[in-house]
C-alpha positions as CSV (number, residue, x, y, z in Angstrom):
1,M,0.0,0.0,0.0
2,K,2.8,2.4,0.9
3,L,4.5,1.7,-2.5
4,M,1.2,2.5,-4.3
5,D,1.0,5.9,-2.4
6,A,4.6,6.7,-3.2
7,T,4.0,5.9,-6.9
8,K,0.9,8.1,-7.0
9,R,2.8,11.0,-5.3
10,L,5.7,10.6,-7.8
11,L,3.3,10.6,-10.8
12,L,1.6,13.7,-9.3
13,V,4.9,15.5,-9.1
14,I,5.9,14.5,-12.6
15,G,2.5,15.6,-13.9
16,L,2.8,19.0,-12.2
17,A,6.3,19.4,-13.6
18,A,5.1,18.6,-17.1
19,A,2.2,21.0,-16.7
20,T,4.6,23.9,-16.1
21,V,6.7,23.4,-19.2
22,V,6.6,26.6,-21.3
23,A,6.9,26.6,-25.0
24,V,9.5,29.0,-26.3
25,P,8.7,30.5,-29.7
26,V,11.4,29.6,-32.3
27,A,11.9,31.7,-35.5
28,A,10.6,29.9,-38.5
29,S,13.3,29.1,-41.1
30,A,13.5,31.3,-44.1
31,A,11.9,30.3,-47.4
32,V,14.1,30.1,-50.5
33,I,12.5,31.8,-53.5
34,C,13.9,31.4,-56.9
35,G,14.7,34.5,-59.0
36,G,11.7,35.7,-61.0
37,S,9.2,34.4,-58.5
38,A,7.3,36.8,-56.3
39,V,8.0,37.0,-52.6
40,P,4.8,36.2,-50.6
41,A,2.9,39.2,-49.3
42,G,4.0,40.1,-45.8
43,Y,7.4,38.5,-46.1
44,V,10.7,40.3,-46.3
45,I,14.0,39.5,-48.0
46,I,16.8,38.7,-45.6
47,A,19.4,37.4,-48.0
48,N,20.3,37.2,-51.7
49,I,21.8,33.8,-52.3
50,H,22.7,31.1,-54.8
51,S,20.5,28.0,-54.6
52,S,21.3,24.8,-56.5
53,G,17.5,24.2,-56.6
54,C,17.0,27.3,-58.8
55,A,18.0,27.8,-62.4
56,G,21.1,29.9,-63.2
57,S,24.4,30.6,-61.6
58,G,25.5,33.3,-59.2
59,I,22.8,35.0,-57.1
60,N,19.7,33.3,-58.3
61,A,17.4,33.3,-55.3
62,V,16.4,35.1,-52.1
63,Q,15.6,34.0,-48.6
64,A,12.4,35.5,-47.1
65,E,10.7,35.3,-43.8
66,L,8.0,37.2,-41.8
67,P,9.2,40.4,-40.3
68,Y,10.1,40.8,-36.6
69,E,11.4,43.5,-34.3
70,G,15.0,44.4,-35.2
71,A,15.0,42.3,-38.4
72,L,17.5,43.3,-41.0
73,I,16.0,43.3,-44.5
74,C,17.8,43.6,-47.7
75,G,17.6,46.8,-49.8
76,N,15.7,44.9,-52.5
77,S,12.9,43.9,-50.1
78,I,9.6,45.7,-49.9
79,L,8.9,47.4,-46.6
80,P,6.0,45.6,-45.0
81,T,2.8,47.5,-44.2
82,G,2.8,48.9,-40.6
83,W,6.6,48.6,-40.1
84,V,9.2,51.4,-40.1
85,V,12.9,51.7,-40.9
86,T,15.1,52.7,-37.9
87,G,18.5,52.1,-39.4
88,N,20.4,51.7,-42.6
89,V,23.2,49.3,-42.2
90,Y,25.4,46.7,-43.9
91,S,24.4,43.1,-43.9
92,S,26.6,40.5,-45.5
93,P,23.8,38.2,-46.7
94,C,22.5,41.1,-48.8
95,T,24.2,42.2,-51.9
96,G,25.6,45.6,-52.8
97,S,27.6,48.3,-51.0
98,S,26.9,49.7,-47.6
99,P,24.2,50.5,-46.6
100,N,22.5,47.5,-48.2
101,A,20.0,46.7,-45.5
102,R,17.4,48.3,-43.3
103,R,16.5,47.6,-39.6
104,L,12.7,47.1,-39.0
105,Q,10.7,48.2,-36.0
106,Q,7.0,48.5,-35.2
107,P,6.1,52.2,-34.7
108,F,5.7,53.6,-31.2
109,N,5.2,57.2,-30.0
110,G,8.5,59.1,-30.3
111,V,10.2,56.6,-32.6
112,L,12.8,58.0,-35.0
113,V,12.4,56.6,-38.5
114,C,14.9,57.0,-41.4
115,G,14.1,59.2,-44.4
116,N,13.7,56.1,-46.5
117,S,10.9,54.8,-44.3
118,T,7.2,55.3,-45.0
119,V,5.0,56.8,-42.4
120,P,2.4,54.1,-41.4
121,T,-1.3,54.9,-41.8
122,G,-2.6,56.8,-38.9
123,W,0.7,58.2,-37.7
124,V,2.0,61.8,-38.0
125,V,5.5,63.5,-38.2
126,T,6.2,65.7,-35.2
127,A,9.9,66.5,-35.9
128,N,12.5,66.3,-38.7
129,T,15.8,65.4,-37.0
130,Y,19.1,63.5,-37.1
131,S,19.5,59.8,-36.2
132,G,22.9,58.1,-36.2
133,P,21.6,54.7,-37.5
134,C,20.1,56.5,-40.5
135,T,22.4,57.6,-43.4
136,G,22.7,61.0,-45.0
137,V,22.9,64.5,-43.8
138,S,20.6,66.1,-41.2
139,P,17.7,65.9,-41.1
140,N,17.8,62.3,-42.1
141,A,15.0,61.0,-39.8
142,R,11.5,61.9,-38.7
143,Q,9.9,61.5,-35.3
144,L,6.5,59.7,-35.4
145,Q,3.5,60.1,-33.0
146,L,-0.1,59.0,-33.0
147,P,-2.2,62.1,-33.3
148,Y,-4.1,63.8,-30.5
149,N,-6.3,66.9,-30.5
150,G,-4.1,70.0,-30.8
151,V,-0.9,68.2,-31.9
152,L,1.5,70.2,-34.1
153,V,2.6,68.1,-37.1
154,C,5.4,69.1,-39.5
155,A,4.4,70.3,-43.0
156,N,5.8,67.0,-44.5
157,S,3.4,65.0,-42.3
158,P,0.5,63.0,-43.7
159,I,-2.9,64.0,-42.3
160,P,-4.7,60.8,-41.1
161,V,-8.2,60.2,-42.3
162,G,-10.7,61.8,-40.0
163,W,-8.3,64.5,-38.8
164,T,-8.7,68.2,-39.8
165,V,-6.1,71.0,-40.0
166,T,-7.4,73.8,-37.8
167,G,-4.4,76.1,-38.0
168,S,-0.7,76.6,-38.5
169,G,2.1,77.1,-36.1
170,Y,5.8,76.8,-35.4
171,T,7.8,74.1,-33.7
172,S,11.6,74.0,-33.7
173,G,11.6,70.3,-34.6
174,C,10.1,70.9,-38.0
175,G,12.7,73.3,-39.5
176,S,13.5,77.0,-39.5
177,S,10.6,78.4,-41.6
178,N,7.6,79.9,-39.9
179,P,4.9,78.6,-40.0
180,N,6.3,75.1,-40.4
181,A,3.6,73.0,-38.7
182,K,-0.1,72.3,-38.8
183,V,-2.5,71.9,-35.9
184,L,-4.7,68.8,-36.1
185,W,-8.1,68.2,-34.5
186,H,-10.4,65.2,-34.6
């Protein structure tokens, strides 16, 4: 009887230990796409490669995967909707001279995006500035913000659907001309 109780307790402990195992997400492997074929929507190019499974010699394929925070995408990759570029860098799996790749980020209030980044739908530009990870002369970056009533946005900012320009103003982050900003209201 005591052996049976001990066995039950051991099985209970093993069961509890097994129940607390946490699955750790693992990045999916990149898909190899032969030259001339379209990269699936939503995927980004992370390398330009030679694949023996594709026709031709030299660079004849790309590796593509879903975007993630901090991902480096090659210059020949389409910027996925809703993502921004926070750095222009060199990445050896990409071809071409430096900078040949871009660092991806999901936007957040105050993020600095490089000049070659699009402004995602619904976001506004509140400053034109300099960011070291971006290339080029100042201003080479823009600061993004979700709009709020009364926000001053730079003249180069998109105006989100449903927002109205109610005036103009000046903010030092948008350049030296006056007025250089618009006041938005929803």
